[in-house]
N, C-alpha and C positions, 0 to 999 in steps of 0.2 A: 793236442797242442799244449805246450808248457807255457804258463804265464810268466812273463818277466817280472823281476822285482820292481821295476819302474811302474809297470802297469798295476801291480798290487798296491804300491804306495799311492798312486793316483786315485785308485778306487777307494782306498781307505780314507784319504783326505777328503774326497768328494762326499763320502758317506758321513764322516764326522761333521763336516761343514753343513750338510743338509740337516743333520740331527740338531745342531746348534741353532740353525735357522728355524726349524720347526718348534723347538723348545722356546725360543724367543717369541715366536708368534702366539703360542699357546699360553705361556706363563711368562710375561715379560720381566717379572720381578725375580726370576730365578738367579740372576746375576748378583743382586743384592743379598739374596739368601745364601748363595754359595760363598761369596767373599765377605759376608758380614759387614758390608760398607755401602753407603749410599753415595756413589761416585758422581751422580749427576743431579743431586739435590731434588730428586723426584720429578725432574723435567721430562724424562723419557728419551732424552737425546742419546744416551748410551745404548739403550735398547734398540733404538732405530738404527744406530750406527752398526751395532753387532749384527742385526738382521741383514742390513744391506751388504756388509762385508762378507758375512758367511754365505749369503746367496751368491755373490760374485765368485767367491772361492770355490763353492760347490760347482757352479757352472763351468768355471775355468778348468778345474781338475777333471770333471767328467768329459769335457771336450778333449783334453789331453789324453785321457784314458781311451777314449774312442779312437783317437788318432793312432795311439800305440797298438790297440787291438787290430785295427785295420792294416797297420804296417806289418804285423807279424802273422796274420792269417794267410793260409795258402791262397794263391791266385785262383779266382773262379774261372772255370772254363766257360767260354761263351762266344765261340766264334765258329770256326769251321769244324764240322763233325764228320 
């Protein structure tokens, strides 16, 4: 079976969002380190927002990828034999 470009894009987005979610849980200050700015004055609001949004994006993209995969796979035989 040949994967469609939409499926590949959805899997890539889900993977990237999951990686951002994991990085934010493991080392919440990575955002300040990468951007060299303290955008939330050390309150942690930015980190929590990034974690929630990236988790929702990962979940949504993986659900779309699953739907795309199921739509393109061959029908399973399962009836009269």
